[in-house]
Structures are given as C-alpha cells and as structure tokens.
C-alpha positions as CSV (number, residue, x, y, z in Angstrom):
1,T,0.0,0.0,0.0
2,V,2.8,2.4,0.8
3,P,4.3,2.7,-2.8
4,R,0.8,3.7,-4.1
5,L,0.4,6.5,-1.6
6,E,1.5,10.1,-2.0
7,L,4.2,11.0,0.5
8,D,1.9,13.3,2.4
9,Q,-0.8,10.6,2.6
10,A,1.8,8.1,3.8
11,F,2.8,10.4,6.7
12,E,-0.8,10.9,7.6
13,S,-1.7,7.2,7.5
14,K,1.0,5.7,9.7
15,D,-1.6,3.9,11.8
16,D,-3.1,2.4,8.7
17,I,0.3,1.2,7.6
18,A,1.0,-0.2,11.0
19,Q,-2.3,-2.1,10.9
20,A,-1.6,-3.5,7.4
21,V,1.9,-4.6,8.5
22,L,0.4,-6.3,11.7
23,E,-2.1,-8.2,9.6
24,Q,0.6,-9.4,7.1
25,L,3.0,-10.4,9.8
26,Q,0.3,-12.2,11.9
27,S,-0.7,-14.3,8.9
28,V,2.9,-15.2,7.9
29,M,4.4,-15.7,11.3
30,K,1.4,-17.7,12.6
31,D,2.6,-20.7,10.6
32,Y,6.0,-20.5,12.5
33,G,4.4,-20.4,15.9
34,Y,4.8,-16.7,16.5
35,A,2.1,-14.4,17.6
36,I,2.5,-10.8,16.6
37,V,0.8,-8.5,19.1
38,N,1.5,-5.1,17.7
39,T,3.5,-3.2,15.1
40,L,4.6,0.4,15.4
41,V,5.4,2.7,12.5
42,T,7.2,5.6,14.2
43,D,8.9,7.3,11.3
44,L,9.0,7.3,7.5
45,S,12.2,8.2,5.9
46,P,12.0,9.1,2.2
47,D,15.0,9.6,0.0
48,H,16.8,12.9,0.6
49,K,15.9,14.1,-2.9
50,V,12.2,13.6,-2.0
51,K,12.6,15.5,1.2
52,A,14.4,18.4,-0.6
53,S,11.6,18.4,-3.2
54,M,8.9,18.5,-0.5
55,N,10.8,21.4,1.3
56,E,10.9,23.3,-2.0
57,I,7.1,22.7,-2.6
58,N,6.3,23.9,1.0
59,A,8.5,26.9,0.6
60,A,6.9,27.8,-2.7
61,K,3.4,27.5,-1.1
62,R,4.5,29.8,1.8
63,L,5.9,32.3,-0.6
64,K,2.7,32.3,-2.7
65,E,0.6,32.8,0.5
66,A,2.9,35.6,1.6
67,A,2.7,37.3,-1.8
68,S,-1.1,37.0,-1.6
69,H,-1.2,38.6,1.9
70,Q,1.2,41.3,0.7
71,A,-1.0,42.1,-2.3
72,E,-4.1,42.3,0.0
73,A,-2.2,44.6,2.4
74,D,-1.2,46.9,-0.6
75,K,-4.8,46.9,-1.7
76,V,-6.0,48.0,1.7
77,R,-3.4,50.7,1.8
78,Q,-4.4,52.1,-1.6
79,V,-8.1,52.0,-0.6
80,K,-7.4,53.8,2.7
81,A,-5.2,56.4,0.9
82,A,-8.0,57.1,-1.6
83,E,-10.6,57.4,1.1
84,A,-8.3,59.8,3.0
85,E,-7.7,61.9,-0.2
86,A,-11.5,62.0,-0.8
87,E,-12.2,63.1,2.7
88,A,-9.4,65.8,2.5
89,R,-10.9,67.1,-0.8
90,Y,-14.4,67.2,0.7
91,L,-13.2,69.1,3.8
92,S,-11.2,71.5,1.5
93,G,-14.3,72.1,-0.5
94,L,-16.2,72.9,2.7
95,G,-13.5,75.4,3.7
96,V,-13.6,77.1,0.3
97,A,-17.4,77.3,0.4
98,R,-17.2,78.9,3.9
99,Q,-14.5,81.3,2.8
100,R,-16.7,82.4,-0.2
101,K,-19.7,82.8,2.0
102,A,-17.7,85.0,4.4
103,I,-16.5,87.1,1.5
104,V,-20.1,87.6,0.2
105,Q,-21.3,88.5,3.7
106,G,-18.5,91.0,4.0
107,L,-19.4,92.6,0.6
108,Q,-23.0,92.7,1.6
109,A,-22.1,94.4,4.9
110,S,-19.9,96.9,3.0
111,V,-22.6,97.8,0.5
112,S,-25.2,98.1,3.3
113,E,-22.9,100.5,5.3
114,F,-22.1,102.5,2.2
115,S,-25.7,102.9,1.3
116,D,-26.6,103.9,4.8
117,D,-23.8,106.5,4.9
118,V,-24.4,108.0,1.4
119,E,-27.7,109.7,0.8
120,G,-29.5,108.6,-2.3
121,A,-27.5,105.4,-2.7
122,S,-29.5,102.2,-2.7
123,P,-28.1,98.8,-2.3
C-alpha cells in the first residue's frame, strides 16, 4: 500500500500502515508459531531528494501565500489612501465654500454700510 500513496498521505496514515503490517505479519508468522501482538510505525524516511523536493514545494506554497497577503495589504493601503484623499478634498471644499460665504457676507455688509452713509444710494 505504501508505494501507491502520495508521500503526504503516507505520513498521515502511519496507523493504517502499521495495521496492514500487523495483519501481514500475523498471517505469515502464525505458521511458524509466533504471535505478533502489535506493530509500530514511528517514522517514515523518504529519499533525501524527495525530502528536498517537499521542502521546495512547501517553501513555494508559503511564498505564494505571503505574496497574496502582501497584495491584500497593498490593496487595503491604496483604498485607505484614496478614502483619505477624498475626505481631504471634501473638507477642503467645505473650507472654500465657507470662505466664499464670508466674502459675500462682508461685501453685503460693506454695500449696506455704504448705502446707509451716502444719501441717495440704494443697495
């Protein structure tokens, strides 16, 4: 069963492998008068090339995930910057509108005072 399993599946199914070995050994060794009580699979040791390949795959997955998180963070920064710029422009517009309103009120007050001080002048 082990040669047919993917390496990750083999590591995940150590108990199943131990059970299969136990059953095989019990049936074979029974003929010789031995009783196999239990088998333990404590570690699987693949070839060093396989281990290196697995490490590269895991590193690539982590790098891909990190790039995805970085892209999401950049997106959030851009959205927040755009929101801040929109808010600043809105507030700037409010300030300009208030300034213009104050200028108009000042002009109205000047015209009103001028017309009050000069006879025959009407606003």
